[in-house]
N, C-alpha and C positions, 0 to 999 in steps of 0.2 A: 446691257448687252443680254441681261438676264431678259426682258419684256421681248425680245425677238420672239421666240420658244414659247413662251405662252398665246405670241400672236398668230404663230405660224400652227398650234396645235386648235384657238377655236374657229378660225379657218376648215381646217380640217373636222372638226367636231358639225360644223356649218354646214358645208359640204355630206359628209353622212348623214346629217339630221333633213336634208334633203332629200337626197334618195329614202331615204325609209321613209318620209309622208309620199316622196313618189310609189314608193315599194305600196306600200298603205291602202293611196289613189286607186294603182291599178289592181288589187288585188279586189277589191269592194264590189267596183269594175266587173273586173270579170264576175265576180259571187254574182253579183244583178244580172247580167247580161246570163250568165244560166240557168240559175232558177226564176227568174223573171215569166217565165214560158209555162213555167207545169203551176206557181203561184194563183198565175190569169186566169192558167184551165179550171184550176180546185174549189175557185171562187165562183169564177161564173155553172163551174158543179152544183153547190151549193147555191149558188143566186136561182136557179131555176128547179129544185128540191123545194122552197119555200116561196114558188110565187103559182099563179092559180096557170091552165094552161092557158087561157085566152090573153095571159101578161106572157106568156112564155111561143107562143105565135103571134106578137103584135111585133108591127114593125112600124118606125126604127123599135130598138129592141129596148126592152127595159130591166137596165142591170138592177135597178136596187127594189127590191119588193114592196107593195104599199096596199094593204097594209101581209105579214109575210102569213103564212099559212103550213100548218104542217098534216096534211090532208092528204098529200103525197107519202109520207111517210109513213097514215093510215091506212092507204088503200094498197101499198106492199105487203103489209103485217094479214092486212084481210085476205088480198086474193093470192098471195103464193106465203108456202109452209117455210118461213125464213128461219127459224127457231128450229127449223131442223138442218137445213141447212146448213147455216152455221156450227150448230152441232155435228155434223159431217166435213164438215169443213176442220171443225176442233180435233175431234181422231185426226183425220189423215193426216192433217200439219203435224200437229202432235206426235203421234205414232215416229212417223218419216224419220221428226228429229231429231227423238228417241234413238230410235233403231240408230241411225245417221252417226248420232255422238260415240255410239257402241259398239260399232264400227268400224269408224273415219277419226277416231281420236287415235286406237292403238296401231294402225294403217301410217297415222301418219309419222307415231313417233319410229314403227320399221322401217319407215321409207328414207328418212330421217339419219338413222341411224347401222341405213345395212349401206355395204362398196358400192350397191348401182342404183344409189338411189334419186342418182337425176335421170337414168333410166325410166326408172316404176312411174317418177314424177310428170313428165313428160306424158306416159301414156294417162294420167291420170286430170292433165291440165286438155289433152287431145276427149277424153268424157267427157270432160263441161264444157269446151266448146261445139260437139254435136251435138245439133237439134233433136227433141223432145222428138220427128216425126219419122227421125228413124230406130229410134226403141221402139212405139207405139205398138206397128202391126207388128214384128215378132210375139210381142206381147202380148197382144190382141191376139193371137193368135194361140201361143201358149194356155192366158188366160177359158180359152172358149173348150180348149178341150182340156181343161180341170172343172170346164164349170163354176169358172169364180170370175164368170161377166158380170155388170151389176153391184156388185161385192164391194163391202170398204176397204176388207183387208186386199183385195186389185190394185186398187188404189193408193193404198200406203206402202209396196212391195213397186209401184210403179214410181213412184212421189221419192223414193230409196235412190235413183238414177240422179236427182236435181239436187239430193241434202249430201250422199255422202264424197260428188267429187269435193263440194265446195267443202264443208267440213275439211276432208285429206289434206287437202294444199293449205286451207290456212294452218291446220296441226303442223302441217310437213317448217314448215318459216320459224313458228314458234320452237320448236325442237333443236333447229339449228340451233340454234340462239343460245339452246338449253350448257353448261362449258359441261362436256366428257368427264373433265374428273373426279366433275363433282359426285357420278356414280358409277366408277374406276373406282374414285373411295369405297363405298355404300359395296362395293362387289368383295374388292381387301378385306372385308370386316364382317365380312360371308354373308352380303345380302343377292340373292337371287335377280334376276333379268327380270322380272317382275316383279318383284318389291322397291326395285330400284325405283324403275318408272313409275307406281305409285305413289310412291313415300319421296322420288325425289322430283321427277321429271313431270310430274303432273302437275303438283302449287306448283313452279313455276311458268307451268305453260295454262295458269287457270284464265288470263286473259285471252289469250287463240280459243277453248274452249266455250268463251261467254260471245262470242267474236262469231265463231264459223256456229252457233245454234243459232243465235239472232240473222244473218244472213239465207241461210238454209228454210227458216223462218218463213224472212220472208219471197223467195225465188217458191216457194213451197204452195204457201199462202196463194199465193195471184197467180198458177200455177192453173189453165184453163183449159189449153186440149186436151190432159191423158180425162179428165173429170169430164167430159163433151160425146168423147167414144165408149170407154168403160163404165161410167156410172148409171143408177138406171133415176127410174124418179124418184124413191127413197134414201139415194144415194146421192146424191148430189152435192157435189160442193157446191158454196156459194159465187164465184166468176161462174162458172156454165149455168146456176141457174138465174142470174141476171142478163146472159145471151138467149134463154128461154123464155122471156119476156117479153122478150120483140114479137111482135109479131105483124103478116101482110096484111093485117084491117087496119088497123089507128095505133100507128108511132107516139106512146103518150110522152114526151120530154119532161116532164114531173115524175113519174113515181123510175122513171127508167134513173134521171142522175140520182135520185136519194136511197137507189139497191145500190147505185156505184158505190154509194159514200160510206155503205153500210158494207160492204165488203174491203174498201180503205180504211174505214175507222180503228179495226185491230193491227194494223198496222203501222199504219201512222201513231197511235197511242205508244204501240215497242219502240217505235224510232224515238218519238219523245221521250220517254222515259228512259230510256237506253241509251241517246248518243252520248257519251260522255265515256261511258265501256266499250262504245263503239271506236269512236277516236282515239281512245287510249291505246285498245289491244291496237286497232290500225296502224299505228303509230307505230306500239310497241316489235311489229311482224315484222315492220318494214323496215327496220334493225336490226344489221347483220359485221358479223365481227370478223377486224382485219386476217 
């Protein structure tokens, strides 16, 4: 009689093990299916940047450079002011992310603690989903009146349209998970609203600040349309600089791929370095108290 429960348990354990293995296999198949196109495109760009132009236009296509060459990268730096454009991107993205954090983190806290927070959260979501072109025309007219077209300041202000909604939306979820009782206890002890936010809510929501800053950095760095319309020759960012490398006379695939990889490299490095913080932060932000 004692052997029957153990047999049932072993059969149940075997079924659970098969389900878990099947789930892992399905997960990996889904991941490979979703990630493989991006990986193949990245590897093809890398191949184009390391080949000569003869190999780039050869048929059948040559995937592996033989031998690899850095001539495309040298040409990009020689014929374009890549370092200037890189510095412009750092200024614009860094300024937009810093100001976005200064504005978005307190705004997210206020919305999370407000009685009408749901309506404000919907407005933030609508602002996030609205295409950038909707903001571009009125901002261009405003900067034209102020004489700011072609300046770094104008680009920073326009990129706030990208960074602030992202940061606010992320921080709302984090501050909603911070127990209100902790702040109420601090206020009973004499702490002001600002002190309870700074010393209690903000430290507990630190992963959200990291995730919001990283996501804002990625979207701001990759933004293209604002720089094309509002930037000048000396204030272009890297994405628009790559666009200006396209000419009607000749399309050089090697330098174009090299420049595109230079634009992608900072975002790729930030994502790889901070991937644990991103995953942990998004997981923590997805937990809602019942």
